[in-house]
N, C-alpha and C positions, 0 to 999 in steps of 0.2 A: 120573331116574336118580340124580342127586346126593342128593336128598331120601331115596331109598331107602337109599342107602349110609350116610348120617348116622344113620338108624334101625337099620340092620342091623349095622353094624361094631361099635358097642360091645356089642351082644348076643352077637355071634359071639366077640368077644375075651372077654367075660365067661365064656363057656363053655369057651373054651381055657385061660383062667387057672384056672378051677376044676379042670380035668383036670390041670393041672401045678402044683397048689398046694403040693406038697411041695417043689418048687424055688422058694422065695420070692424068692431074689435075682434069678433069671431072670424070674419073673413080675412083679416090680416094674419091671424094665427094659423088659419088653414093655408094661406098663401106662403107663408114662411116655411111650413112644414113640407108643402109641395115643392118648393124650390129646393130645399135641401134634399129631398127624396130624389128629385131629378138630377142634381149633381151627384149624388151617391151613385145612381144607376149609370151615369156616364163614366164615372171614375172606374167602375168595375166592369165596363164593357170593353172587350179586346178590339184592338185596332187593326186595320188593313185586313178585314175579313169581309169581302163583298157579300151581298145577298140581294135577292130579288123581292120587291115589295110592290104589289099591284102593277107588275110589269115594268118597274122603275128600279134601276141599280142603285143601291145605297151602300155607303161604305163609311166607316169612321177613321179619319186621318188622324195621326198623332196631335198635329197642330190644331185641328178642328176640336179635338177632345179637350185640350187645354183651354180653348176659349169658351167651349160650352160650359165646362165646370166653372169657369171665371164668371161667365154670364149668370149662372144659377146662384153663386155665392153672392154676386153684386146685387141681383134682384132680392135676395134674402135680407141683405143689409138695408136696401131701399125700403123694403116692407117693414122692418124693425123702425127705421126713422119715421115712416108713415104713421106709426102709432101715436106720435106727438106733434107731428107738423101737418099743416094742411095739404090736402090732396084731393083730387076729384072723386066724385061718388063712384065712378066705374074704373078707377085708376087700377086696381088689382086685377080686374078683368082684362083690361087692355095690356096690362104688363105680362100676364101669363100668355095672352094671345100672341104677343110679340115674340116671347121666348120660344113658344111652339113654332112659329114661322121661321125664326132664326135657326132652330134645330133642324127643321126640314131642309133649309137651305144649305146648312153645313154638313148634312148627312147624305144628300143626293150627290151621286157621282158626278165628277166634272165633265163626264161625257153627255151630260143632260143639260147644257148651258141654257137653253131656252126655258126650261122649267125652273132652274135656278133664277133667272130674270123674273119670272112671274112671282116667285116667292120673295124676292127682294122688294119687288113693287108693292106686294101686299103689306110688307112690314112698314113701308112708307105711308100707305093709306091708314094703318092703324094708328100712326103717329097724329093724323088728323083728328081721329076720334079722341085721343088724349087731350089734344089742343082745346077742343070744344067741350070737354067734361068739365062741368062746375063742381065745386065741393058740395058735399051732402048738406041739404037745407039752406043753400046760399041764398040770401035775399035778393042778390043782384042778377041782372040779366047778362047774357053773354055780350061782350063788347063787339061793336062792328069792326074794329081794327083787327080783333082776333079771328073774326069770321074771314076778313080778307087776307090775313096771313095764311089762314088754313087752306083757302081756296087756291092762292098762288103756289103754295107748297104742293098741293094735290095736282095742279096743271104741270108743274115742273117735274115731279116724280113720274107722272104719266109719259111725259116727253122723254125723260131719261129711260124709262122702261122700253119705249118705242125704239129709241136709238140704239140701245143694247141688243134688243131682239133683231133689229135689222142688221146689226153687226154680225150676229150668228147665222143669219140667213145667208148672207153674203159669203161667210166662212165655208157653209156648207156647199154653195155654188163653186167655190174655188177648190173644193176637195175633189169635185168631179174630174174626170180625165179631160184634157184639152189638147188641141193640136200643139200648141206652143210649149206646153208643159210648164209655163211660168204663172205665177200668181198675178192676176189681173186686178185684184181689188185690195192690194196691200195698203195703199195710202188711204182710201175711203174706209177700209176697216179700222185702221188705226185712228183716224179722225172721229169715227163713231164711237169707238171705245173710249177715247179720251173725253169727249164731251159728254157722253152718257155717264161716266163715272165722275167727271167733274161736276155735274149736277148733283150726283148723289153725295159726293164728299164736300160740297159747298166750297170748292176751290174758286179762286178768283179767275174769271169775272162771273162766276155762276154762285156767288156766295150770299146775295142779298137776304135769301130766305132763312138762313140760319140765324143771325141775330134777331130778326123779327119774330121767328118762331120762340126763340128762348125768352124773349122779352114778353110775350103774351101768353105762354103756357104757365101752369103751376110749376113751382121750382123743381119738384122731384121728376116731372117730364123730361127734364134736361138728361137725366140718366138713361131714359129710354131712347131718346135721340142719339146719345153717345153709343149705345149698343147697336143701333141700326147702322150708324156711320162705320162702326168697326166691322160689322157684318159686310158692309159693302167693300170695304178694303180687303177683307178675305176673299170676297168674290172676285176682286181685281186680280189677286194672285192666282185663283184657280182659272180666271179667264186667259191670263198669260200661259199658264200651264197647257190650257186646251188649244190655244192659238199658235203660240211660238214653238213649243216642243215638237209637234208633228210637222211644222213648216207650213201651216195654214196662213201664217202671218210672217212675212219677212220684214225684219226691222233694220234698216240701215243705220250707219253711224250718225248721219245728219238727222234722221228721224228721232233717234235717242237723245241727241243733243237738244232737239226742239222739246221734247217731252221733259227733260230735266229742267230747261228754261221755264217751262210752263209751271213746273212744280216750285221753283224757287221764286217766280213772280208771286205765287200764292203765299209762300212763306214770309217774304219780305212784306208784300202788301198787307197781309193779315196783321203783322206787327205794327205797320204804320197806321192802320185803321184803329188798332187797339188804342193807340195815343189819342186819336180824334174822338173815340167812343168812351173815353175814361169817365165821363159823367154818369154813366149807368153801368153798375156792376154786371148786370146781366149781358148787356151789349159788349162790354169789354171782355167778358169771358168768351162770348161768341167769336170775337175777332181773334182771340189767342187760339181757340180751337181751330179756326180757319188756317192760321199760320201752322199749327202743329200738324193738320192734315197735309198741308203742303210739303212739310218736312218729311213726314212719313211716306208720302208719294214719292218724293225724291229718292228716299231710301229704297224703296221697292224696285226702281228702275236704275239703281246705281251699280251695285255690285253684289256678291254674296254676302259680304260683310254689312252693307247698308240695308239689304233686305232683312237680315237677322235683326239689325238694330230696329227697323220699322215694325216688324212684328212684336218684338219686345216692347216697343213704345206703345203700340196697340193695346197689349196686355196691360200695360201701366195705366193707360187712359181709362180703362174700365174702372179700376180701383179709385183713380183720382176724380173721376166723374162723380161717383158716389159721395167722395169727401166734399168736393166743391159744391154740389148742388144741395146737400145737406146743410152746409154752412150757409148757403144763401137763403134757404128756407128758415133757418134760425135767426139770421140777421133781419129778415123781413117779418118776424112775428110782431105782433102789436106789443108796444111798450106800455107797462102799467103807469109810468109817469112821463111827463113832458121832459125831454133832455135839455140840459143847460146849454147856452149859446157856446159854441166852440167845441162842445164834447163830440168826439169822433167815436167810431164804432169800437176802437180798442179800448177806450174807457168804459163804454156802456156794456158791451158784451165782449169781454176779453176772450173767453174760450171759443165762442164761434168765429171771432176775428183771428185768433191764432190758427184755427183750423183752415179758414179761407186762405191766409197767408201762406201756411205750409203747403196747401193744395196747389196754389199758383206756382210756388217755388219748385214744386215737384214736376209740374207741367212744363215749366220752363228749363228743366234739367239741372237745377242747382244741386250740388253735393250737400248732404249724403243721401238725398232722396232717390227713389228708384228711377226717376226720369234722367238722372244724370248718367247711369249705367247703360240705358238705352241709346241716349243721344250721342255718347261717346262712340258707339258703333256706327251711328248715322255719320258723325263726323269723319271717322275713319274711312267709310265708303265714299265719302265725298272726296277726301284727300286722295284716294286710289284713282279718281277720275280727273283730278287736277286740283290745284290749290286755289284756283278762282272759284271753283264750286264750294270749297270750303270756306273761303272768306265770305261768300254770300250768305251761307247757312249761319255762320258766326254772326254776321251782321243782323239777320233776322232775329237771332236769340238776344243780341244785344239791345235792339229795338224793342223787343218784348219785355226785356228787363227794365228798360227806361219808362215804358208805359206802365208797368207795375209799380214802379217808384212814384210816379205821378198819382196813381191811385191811392197808394198808401198815404201820401201827402193830403190828398183832397178828402178821403172817406174815413180813414182810420185814425189819423193823428190829430186833426184839428177842424173837423167840420161836422156839424149836426145835419141831420137829413133835411132836404128842402121842404118836406111836408111833414110836420110834427103831429102826432095824434091829438085830437081835441081833448080838453079836459072833461073829466066826467062831471056832469051838471046835476046829478042826483044827490039830494041832501038826505043821506041815510040817518044822519044823527037826528035831524029835524023830525023825520018819520018814525023815530024810535025803533029803527031796523039796524041790525049788526051789518057793518060795511062787508062787501064781498071779500073773499081772500085775495091776496095780491098774486097776480099771475106770475109765474117763474118764467123770467125772460130767457133763460137757457135751460130747458129741460134736460134731465139727467140722462134719459136713455138715448136720444139721437146725439146729444153732445158726446157722451162717453163711446158711442158707436163711432162717430167721425174721429175722435182722438185715437181710438184703437186702429182704425183703417191707416190713419196717418202714421202711426207707429209701424205698421206692417210696411208701408211705403219706405220707411227709413231702413227697416230690416232687409228688404229686398235690395235697396241701394247698397248696403254694406256687404251683403252676401247674395249675389244674384244667381249663382249656378243652378239652384233648384228650379228656377223658373227658365233661365237661359239654355239649360242643356237640352230640354225637349224641343225648344225652338231651333236650335242648331242642327239637331238630328232631323227634324222636319225640313229644314232648308236644304239639307244635303240630299234629300229625296226629290227635290224639284229640278227637273231637267232643263227648264227654260232658263236658269240662270247662265247657262253657257253662252247665250246669245246676248248678254247684257255688255 
């Protein structure tokens, strides 16, 4: 019954919020309460107790419990930020829908991979709805570029879902008795899985959709994209458990090396592209996320230590995503006055700038942030496979840090935005009217929220055991790591 409630409550509340979307303040308060309730329900739900729901086996694994609670708290924080920053008219509805789909994805037993693929595909389709969702009472029309980005993303996600579904169809065929007793589709299975998950995670060379999507969507949609990508990474871990542990997919040493090189190319290439795309904060973040996804993918297929670090980094990225995209939303708020020439973001909006800088440092793994604790484990996993792998991972991090240094110089220290807001031409004094109140450039609620989350990142970095211990225990229960 509890499983059914976890799947049904977010869907029902999404419908309720859609019906009440004109009352945005009430809807946001309702969504915050719903997210906290869902997190509380997940927290008190026992793990590793399978059940049957509508003929489908469902179970809550410890690692999925950790991420579902994190998703719920992350969405709650995002809804709080949305009370003061711009968001789409149906943002709350879409966010609750995505949480419900992710809950279904993480609750369904790994023995139903085809259904998992469909749920993951549905989350991708929901992102398209968030992309074309305009703010309430917006006087502008949807831009053609945003429509193009949404259509391309839709096609790519459909292709990814088709490839992953075909992968599991071939796996079922290989599970049938054969005369030779050998797996005949090992390499095609691996290729389909890698390409399908590469499209989902935006790894190079399947990366173009992510920066375009982040550039055209409202800022807080970046949090939803991060949640879906983390869900896809957890799906990959479940897929390996389903394919490798029972022997449906045999992975040779050469194949593993190819996969690791594929992940390293994404890590280094994303950092290089971040240098090239430093002119736009959104595209810069998109490239850093591509590099980070490559790093996490390498951790998953490196060793037990690397897999632990990758899952820890995935947890950290949920928190960091809320910090970064709240900061971007604050930086993009209209300014009450035209900035002076040469004034960078750090002078005009110090709190939002500090939050953005801290969030990027956490993403890059700088101490004392939480990203440092998780990346050290990934570095250790790389060293276990060879110091050449470690050198490439460190190179990717160094290139990302260099790109960030250029962004600091260009945007935060000595440069005004390319397009300054036009001066207000209304002569209130001549009309005998009081001037409107000056808009607060850094609203207290989202700014305080982002600072609080960044502080939590530092606390986790200084003392990671409360988060790391359940991840370590979950990794011990994964049998596919013996094949890495």
